[in-house]
C-alpha positions as CSV (number, residue, x, y, z in Angstrom):
1,M,88.1,113.9,40.4
2,A,87.3,112.0,37.5
3,S,85.6,109.7,38.8
4,R,88.5,109.5,41.5
5,N,85.1,106.3,38.9
6,P,85.5,104.5,42.9
7,P,81.8,103.3,47.9
8,L,84.2,101.6,51.1
9,V,86.3,98.9,50.3
10,T,84.5,99.2,47.2
11,H,84.1,101.8,43.9
12,V,84.7,104.7,42.5
13,D,81.6,105.7,39.8
14,P,82.2,107.8,40.0
15,D,81.9,107.4,38.4
16,A,84.8,106.3,41.3
17,P,88.0,106.7,41.6
18,P,86.0,106.4,49.3
19,G,90.0,106.5,50.0
20,R,89.1,109.0,47.5
21,K,86.3,106.4,47.1
22,A,86.0,103.9,43.6
23,P,85.9,103.7,43.4
24,D,80.7,104.5,42.0
25,I,81.1,101.7,44.5
26,G,78.5,101.9,41.7
27,N,80.9,104.0,39.7
28,R,80.1,106.9,41.8
29,S,83.1,108.9,41.3
30,T,86.1,108.2,39.5
31,M,87.9,110.2,42.0
32,G,87.9,111.2,45.6
33,T,86.9,108.1,47.4
34,S,88.3,104.8,48.5
35,C,85.4,102.7,47.5
36,V,84.8,100.8,44.3
37,D,81.6,100.3,42.4
38,D,81.4,96.6,42.8
39,T,81.2,96.1,46.5
40,D,79.5,93.6,48.5
41,L,77.2,96.2,50.0
42,E,75.8,94.1,52.8
43,D,79.3,93.7,54.1
44,V,80.1,97.3,53.5
45,K,77.0,98.3,55.4
46,A,78.2,96.3,58.4
47,S,81.7,97.6,58.1
48,K,80.6,101.2,57.9
49,D,78.4,100.8,61.0
50,R,81.5,99.6,62.9
51,D,84.0,102.1,61.5
52,M,81.9,105.2,61.1
53,P,83.4,108.0,63.1
54,S,81.1,108.7,66.0
55,H,81.2,112.5,65.4
56,L,79.6,111.9,62.0
57,L,76.7,110.1,63.5
58,M,75.7,113.1,65.6
59,L,73.8,114.7,62.8
60,P,71.0,117.3,63.2
61,N,67.6,115.9,63.8
62,I,66.3,116.5,60.3
63,Q,63.1,114.8,59.0
64,N,63.6,112.5,56.0
65,Q,67.4,112.2,56.5
66,S,67.3,109.2,54.1
67,L,65.9,111.4,51.3
68,L,68.2,114.3,52.1
69,S,71.3,112.1,52.3
70,G,70.4,110.3,49.1
71,F,69.8,113.5,47.3
72,A,73.2,114.9,48.5
73,Y,75.0,111.8,47.4
74,C,73.4,111.9,43.9
75,I,74.2,115.6,43.5
76,A,77.9,115.1,44.7
77,S,78.6,112.1,42.5
78,C,77.0,113.5,39.3
79,S,78.6,116.9,39.8
80,M,82.0,115.4,40.3
81,I,82.1,113.8,36.9
82,L,80.5,116.7,35.1
83,V,82.9,119.2,36.6
84,N,85.9,117.1,35.7
85,K,84.6,116.7,32.2
86,F,84.2,120.5,32.0
87,V,87.7,121.1,33.2
88,L,89.3,118.6,30.8
89,S,87.1,119.1,27.7
90,G,85.4,122.5,28.3
91,Y,88.6,124.3,29.3
92,G,90.8,122.0,27.3
93,F,93.0,121.4,30.2
94,N,95.8,119.0,29.2
95,A,97.4,118.2,32.6
96,G,95.2,115.5,34.1
97,I,97.8,114.3,36.5
98,F,98.3,117.8,37.9
99,L,94.5,118.0,38.3
100,M,94.5,114.8,40.3
101,I,97.3,116.1,42.5
102,Y,95.5,119.3,43.2
103,Q,92.3,117.5,44.1
104,N,94.3,115.3,46.4
105,I,95.8,118.4,48.1
106,V,92.2,119.8,48.6
107,S,91.1,116.5,50.2
108,V,94.2,116.2,52.4
109,T,93.8,119.8,53.6
110,I,90.1,119.5,54.5
111,V,90.4,116.0,56.2
112,S,93.5,117.1,58.1
113,A,91.8,120.3,59.3
114,L,88.7,118.4,60.5
115,S,90.9,115.7,62.2
116,L,93.1,118.3,64.0
117,S,90.1,120.2,65.2
118,G,88.6,117.0,66.6
119,V,85.5,116.9,64.3
120,I,86.5,113.5,62.9
121,P,88.9,110.8,64.0
122,T,91.6,109.5,61.7
123,E,94.3,106.9,62.2
124,P,97.9,108.2,62.5
125,L,99.9,107.5,59.3
126,T,102.7,105.2,60.5
127,W,105.4,103.7,58.3
128,K,104.0,100.3,59.1
129,L,100.6,101.3,57.7
130,I,102.1,103.1,54.7
131,K,104.2,100.0,53.7
132,V,101.1,97.8,53.8
133,W,99.0,100.3,51.9
134,L,101.5,101.4,49.3
135,P,100.8,98.6,46.7
136,V,97.0,99.5,46.8
137,N,97.8,103.2,46.4
138,I,99.9,102.7,43.3
139,I,96.9,100.9,41.7
140,F,94.7,103.7,43.0
141,V,96.8,106.4,41.4
142,G,96.8,104.6,38.1
143,M,93.0,104.2,38.3
144,L,92.5,108.0,38.9
145,I,95.0,109.0,36.1
146,T,93.5,106.7,33.5
147,S,90.1,107.9,34.4
148,M,91.2,111.5,33.9
149,F,92.7,110.7,30.5
150,S,89.7,108.8,29.3
151,L,87.2,111.4,30.5
152,K,88.9,114.0,28.3
153,Y,88.1,112.1,25.1
154,I,84.9,110.1,25.9
155,N,81.5,111.6,26.5
156,V,80.0,111.1,30.0
157,A,77.2,108.7,28.9
158,M,79.5,106.3,27.1
159,L,82.0,106.5,30.0
160,T,79.3,105.3,32.5
161,I,78.6,102.3,30.2
162,L,82.2,101.4,29.6
163,K,82.9,101.5,33.4
164,N,80.5,98.5,33.6
165,V,83.3,96.4,32.2
166,A,85.1,96.8,35.5
167,N,82.2,95.0,37.2
168,V,82.7,92.1,34.8
169,L,86.4,91.9,35.5
170,T,85.8,92.2,39.3
171,A,83.2,89.5,39.3
172,S,85.5,87.2,37.3
173,G,88.4,88.0,39.6
174,E,86.3,87.1,42.6
175,T,85.4,83.8,41.1
176,Y,89.0,83.0,40.1
177,F,91.0,84.3,43.1
178,F,88.5,84.0,45.9
179,K,86.3,81.1,44.6
180,K,83.2,83.3,45.1
181,Q,80.2,82.0,43.3
182,H,77.7,84.2,41.4
183,D,74.3,83.1,40.4
184,R,72.9,83.1,36.8
185,Q,71.2,86.5,37.1
186,V,74.5,88.1,38.0
187,W,76.3,86.6,34.9
188,I,73.3,87.5,32.7
189,S,73.5,91.2,33.8
190,L,77.3,91.1,33.3
191,M,76.8,89.7,29.8
192,L,74.4,92.5,29.0
193,M,77.0,95.0,30.2
194,I,79.5,93.6,27.8
195,I,77.1,93.7,24.9
196,S,76.0,97.3,25.6
197,A,79.7,98.4,25.9
198,I,80.6,96.8,22.6
199,A,77.4,98.1,20.8
200,G,77.9,101.5,22.4
201,G,81.5,101.7,21.1
202,I,80.5,100.6,17.6
203,T,77.7,103.2,17.4
204,D,79.5,106.0,19.2
205,L,79.6,109.0,16.8
206,S,82.4,110.6,18.8
207,F,84.5,107.4,19.1
208,H,88.1,108.2,20.1
209,A,90.6,105.3,20.1
210,V,92.9,107.0,22.6
211,G,90.1,107.6,25.0
212,Y,88.8,104.0,24.7
213,T,92.3,102.6,25.3
214,W,92.7,104.6,28.5
215,Q,89.2,103.5,29.7
216,I,89.9,99.8,29.0
217,L,93.1,100.2,31.1
218,N,91.1,102.0,33.7
219,C,88.6,99.1,34.0
220,F,91.5,96.6,34.6
221,L,93.0,99.0,37.3
222,T,89.6,99.5,38.9
223,A,89.0,95.8,39.2
224,S,92.5,95.3,40.5
225,Y,92.0,98.0,43.1
226,S,88.8,96.4,44.3
227,L,90.3,92.9,44.5
228,T,93.6,94.1,46.0
229,L,91.9,96.3,48.6
230,R,89.8,93.4,49.9
231,H,93.0,91.4,50.3
232,V,95.0,94.2,52.0
233,M,92.3,95.5,54.4
234,D,92.9,93.0,57.2
235,S,96.6,93.6,57.2
236,A,96.0,97.4,57.1
237,K,93.7,97.2,60.1
238,Q,96.3,95.2,62.0
239,A,98.9,97.9,61.2
240,T,96.8,100.7,62.9
241,K,96.9,101.6,66.6
242,S,93.2,101.1,67.1
243,G,92.9,97.9,65.0
244,N,90.4,99.7,62.7
245,L,90.7,101.7,59.5
246,N,87.6,103.8,58.9
247,E,86.8,105.3,55.5
248,L,88.0,108.8,56.3
249,S,91.4,107.4,57.3
250,M,91.5,105.6,54.0
251,V,90.7,108.9,52.2
252,L,93.6,110.6,54.0
253,L,96.0,107.7,53.5
254,N,95.2,107.3,49.8
255,N,95.5,111.0,49.1
256,V,98.7,111.6,51.1
257,L,100.5,108.7,49.4
258,S,99.3,109.8,46.0
259,L,101.1,113.2,46.2
260,P,104.7,112.0,45.8
261,L,103.8,109.5,43.1
262,G,101.7,112.1,41.3
263,I,104.6,114.6,41.3
264,I,106.9,112.0,39.7
265,L,104.3,111.3,37.0
266,V,103.8,115.0,36.3
267,L,107.5,115.2,35.6
268,G,107.5,111.9,33.7
269,F,104.6,113.0,31.4
270,N,106.2,116.5,31.0
271,E,103.2,118.3,32.3
272,V,105.4,121.0,33.9
273,E,106.1,122.7,30.5
274,Y,102.4,122.8,29.7
275,L,101.6,124.2,33.2
276,L,104.1,127.0,32.8
277,E,102.7,128.0,29.4
278,T,98.9,127.6,29.8
279,P,97.0,130.8,30.6
280,L,94.4,128.8,32.5
281,L,96.4,128.9,35.7
282,R,96.3,132.7,35.6
283,M,92.5,132.6,35.6
284,P,90.9,132.8,39.1
285,M,87.7,131.2,37.9
286,F,89.6,128.2,36.7
287,W,91.2,127.7,40.2
288,L,87.7,128.0,41.7
289,V,86.4,125.3,39.4
290,I,89.2,122.8,40.1
291,T,89.0,123.5,43.8
292,A,85.3,122.8,43.6
293,S,86.1,119.5,41.9
294,G,88.4,118.6,44.8
295,V,85.7,119.5,47.4
296,L,83.1,117.4,45.4
297,G,85.5,114.4,45.4
298,L,85.6,114.5,49.2
299,A,81.9,115.2,49.4
300,I,81.2,111.9,47.7
301,S,83.0,110.2,50.6
302,F,80.9,112.0,53.3
303,T,77.6,111.8,51.5
304,S,78.0,108.1,50.7
305,M,78.7,107.3,54.3
306,W,75.8,109.4,55.4
307,F,73.4,107.8,52.9
308,L,74.5,104.2,53.6
309,R,74.0,105.0,57.3
310,Q,70.5,106.2,56.8
311,T,69.2,103.6,54.4
312,S,69.6,99.9,53.5
313,A,72.3,98.4,51.4
314,T,69.8,97.6,48.7
315,T,68.5,101.1,48.4
316,Y,72.0,102.5,48.4
317,S,73.1,100.2,45.6
318,L,70.0,100.8,43.5
319,V,70.3,104.5,43.9
320,G,73.9,104.4,42.8
321,S,72.9,102.5,39.7
322,L,69.9,104.6,38.9
323,N,72.0,107.7,39.4
324,K,73.9,107.0,36.2
325,I,70.7,107.6,34.2
326,P,70.4,111.4,34.9
327,L,74.2,111.7,34.8
328,S,74.2,110.3,31.2
329,I,71.4,112.5,30.1
330,A,73.1,115.6,31.7
331,G,76.4,114.7,30.0
332,I,74.7,114.5,26.6
333,L,72.8,117.7,27.0
334,L,75.4,119.9,28.7
335,F,78.3,118.9,26.3
336,K,76.1,118.7,23.2
337,V,77.1,115.2,22.4
338,R,76.1,113.9,18.9
339,T,74.3,110.6,19.3
340,S,72.1,108.2,17.3
341,M,69.2,106.0,18.1
342,E,71.4,102.9,18.1
343,N,73.9,104.5,20.4
344,S,71.1,105.7,22.8
345,I,69.6,102.2,22.9
346,S,73.1,100.8,23.8
347,I,73.5,103.3,26.5
348,L,70.0,102.6,27.9
349,L,70.7,98.8,27.8
350,G,74.0,99.4,29.7
351,L,72.3,101.5,32.4
352,L,69.5,99.0,32.9
353,A,72.1,96.2,33.0
354,G,73.7,98.1,35.9
355,V,70.5,98.2,37.8
356,F,69.8,94.5,37.2
357,F,73.4,93.7,38.3
358,A,73.0,95.6,41.6
359,R,69.7,93.8,42.4
360,A,71.1,90.4,41.4
361,K,74.3,90.9,43.4
362,L,72.4,91.9,46.5
363,R,70.1,89.0,46.1
364,N,73.1,86.7,45.7
365,N,74.7,88.1,48.9
366,S,71.5,87.8,50.9
367,Q,71.1,84.1,49.9
368,S,74.7,83.3,50.8
């Protein structure tokens, strides 16, 4: 789900948008998870160790699980964005909100089935919990929808660079609202992100004003989701029966609450008329592709939890940042994106700035 953009109380990636995790905590997916890209991963690591469903820890005794889990996470996060791009641009599908709803339904169906069968534990959805979580979910839906709209017009490589702006906004919000201090290396990497985004936009041969507008709005919503989620998490945990809210419960909660709001938006954006007329919905292959996108969105949640469990927060964060490099290359090659030397250099600068940011942020966290 486009990037349902983004790791846990993180972000969507995403590149994203896990509660359907944003969050790529490092922009992993812009859809399908409750995490956001700019997470304090040391804190996330500890949180995941506490909240990880015990059933998920009973994994087969496979050698090199760290390598396998990292590979699975990279494949899921890259595939998610590429499949969404293919649906929206390759097929020319003009109902991004409906696509989000369908991906939500796929996630709800799978998680509910696993929960009812006893494979994974999830928290009951009480009215008390829903009322606490609803403001976060509204921002979450906006984040996913704007990610869908921007992905339709912007090539994947530029999308990964523009998503870095959300990290800048999140870091600024942390400083302003939570008085959190970042060291000089963090701010230097954030400045490089801004420079690369501006330079990339100026040199983008396929520049589309509508797509860039949606992506700028997406960055503000992604940052808002990350900051709001951190504020609401404690209240949400107190509203549960167990006093905990693991990642899979957030996935279920976010996706269930997204359905009624998504239906209202489908009607508001008049997608119903398009859905009744488009021949795509009469193509079995199209349904297979969008179902796969929903499964991939959920897979990002599972594989990111598995990977973070098997490795250190540093490795997890760096892999998330480095993962954008093959994603950008694949996006350019698969969709035959016209580019220039200047634009390629801007994209490379943005990707390297993301890696430096991850390292600087983790160094800052470890020192504090």
